[in-house]
N, C-alpha and C positions, 0 to 999 in steps of 0.2 A: 442457420447462423452459427458462426464459430469465432473463437478468440483470434484476432488478427494482430493485436499489439499487447505485449506484456511489459508492465512497468516493474523494473527491478530495483528502483531507487527507494531508499528508506524514507519514511515520513519526515516532513519538514525539509524536503529538498525540492519543493515545488510540485508535489504530486497532485494537489487539488487543481492548480493551474493547468497541469498536463491533462488531467481528466477533462476539464472544460475545453481545452484546445483540441483534444482528440475528437470530442463530440462535435465541435464546430467544423472539424475537417471531414466529418461523416462516419467516424468510428463510434456509432451510437447504438446502444448505450455503453458507457465505460464504467466498470465496477470500481468502487472506492469504498473505504471503510464505512462511509455514511450509508451505503446500501444495506448494511446490516440492520440499521434502525428501521428501514422500510420493509425488510424481509427477516424478521427475528428467527425464522426457522432455519436460516443459514448459519446461525451461531454454532450449533452443535456440530455442523459439518466441518467448520474450520477447526474446532477443538479436536475432532476426529483426526484431521490432517496433522495437527501438532502432536497427537499421540501415535502417529505412524499407521493409522488405520486407512483403509482404502476409501477414497472419496470419488464419487461420480462427478467429475468436473463438468461434464456436459449438462448435467442437471443443475448444478450450482450456477453455471454461467449461461443458462438458457435466456436468450434475449439480449446478450451482451456481445460486443465485438472487441472490447479491450478491457484490461484489468490492471489497476495501478494501486499504489499505496499498500498499507497493511490491510488485510492479511496477504494479498497476492505476492508482494515482494519476497516474503519468507519462503515461498514455494515456487520460485521462478524456475528452478531446475525441473521440477515435476511438470509444471505448465509447459515449458519448452518441449519436453518429451511428448506430452499429450497433444500439443498443437505445433507440429514440426514446421509449419509454414509461417508461424507468427514471428514478427520482428520484436526485438527486445530494446527497451529504452532505459538506460541507467541515468537517472537525474542525479546530478552531483552538486556539491557545495563544499566550501571550506569546512573542515571538520570541527574547528573551534566555533565557528559561526553556527554550524549545525547544532552542536551540543547546547550552545547558549539559547537557541530557539527551542529545541526539544525539551530542555530542562524546565522551561517556563510554560510549556504547552502539553504535549502528548505524554510526558513523563509524570504529569501531575494527576495521577489516578487516585481514587480513594484508597486508603491504606489497606494493606493485605489482611489486616485483622478482621476486616468485614467479611472475608471469605469464611469457611473454606470453599474451594471449588467443588461444586457438586454437579452431577450430570443434569443437563437440561433436556431431558428426553420427552417428557410428557406435556408440560405446560410452557408455552412460549410467551410468557408475560413480557411486556416492554421493560419491566424492572424486576430484578430477581436478587434477593438478599442485599438490597441497597445499591446494586450496580445495574446500570443499563446493560442490555445485551452487547452493545458496542464496547462498553467498558470491560465487560467480562472477556470478550474476545481479545481486546487490546492487552489485558493483563496476561491471559493464558498463552496467547500466541506471541505477542510482542515482548512483554516483560519476561515471562518465564521461558518460553521456548526459544525465542530469538536472542534475547540479551542475557539468558542464564540467570534471571532474577537479580541482576546486578546493574543498577543504573548509575553507578559512580562515574565521574567524569572520565577517569583513565580507562576503565573497562569499556564504557559505552563508545568512546572514541576509537578504541582498539577494534571493537566489533564493527563499527562503521567503516573504518579503513580496510579491515580484512574482507568485509562483505564486498566493497567496491572493487578491491583487487581480485577477489575470486570471480566475480561476475565477468570482469574483463579477461580473465584467464580461461573462463569456462565457455562463454558464448562465442561462437564463430564470428569473426570480424564482420562478415557480410550481413549478419543478423543483428548486430549491435550498434546502437547510437549512444555515445557518451555525450550527455546533454546538460547544459546549464540553461535554465529557462530564461535567463537574462539575454540569451542569444536570440530569443524571439522565434518568429515563424520559419525563417529561411532553412536552417539545418534540419528542422523537424519535417518540413514539407518535402525537402529534397530526399531525405531518408525514406519517407513514406510514399514518395512518388505521387504527390497531390499538389494542386495549385496553391499558391500563397493567397490567403484571404485578404480582402481589403480592410476588414475590421482589425482593430488593435488586438494584440495578444492578451489573453485574459489572465493578468496577474492577480490572483486571488488568495484568500486565506493567509493573510499576513499574521505575524505574532499578535498584533493588536486585535485583529479580527477574531482569532481563536480565543483569546483571553476574554473578550467582551461577550462571546457566546456562553462562556462558562460562569459568568457573574450572575 
């Protein structure tokens, strides 16, 4: 089994819906940030990647056919090179709408004062220094590595726009789908050369859903 689809879209652009849609289309399983909660031993591997260390992607993605959301989107270039046959999907959204959602959900991590970041080499506890493994990876890879430890509106939106532009300039056109999940099944299925399901498209993980899980 190998990765056949890479999601390059930043979180809060419909990445959870895309995960569920891909699995429904047969690209099962699809890696998403939530997989770290199920596989805490993955956390230090993602931190290694953020630190520029070599990662065995085949070991990390053993049993998966697709990868979306954070952390995969931060390493789409490396994943494209390692999986040259994989197609790339860039989920998009209006940048202002995206920041409004991100600032109320994925950017609301516990304060950095809870750190410092220490190596997670020996004990893979579900919670370490007050943070879950998922939260630690989100902070180290997302906040520090990807957003440069600056989640201000102007900076975050600039990074968001730059990332989307870079993906479109980097990925060969035949490998890339620029996709708004509001478009539903048709463009996704056409791009992946699979039949359109009869079931409704899985629109999941709204802002309200995310906040309610954190309460």
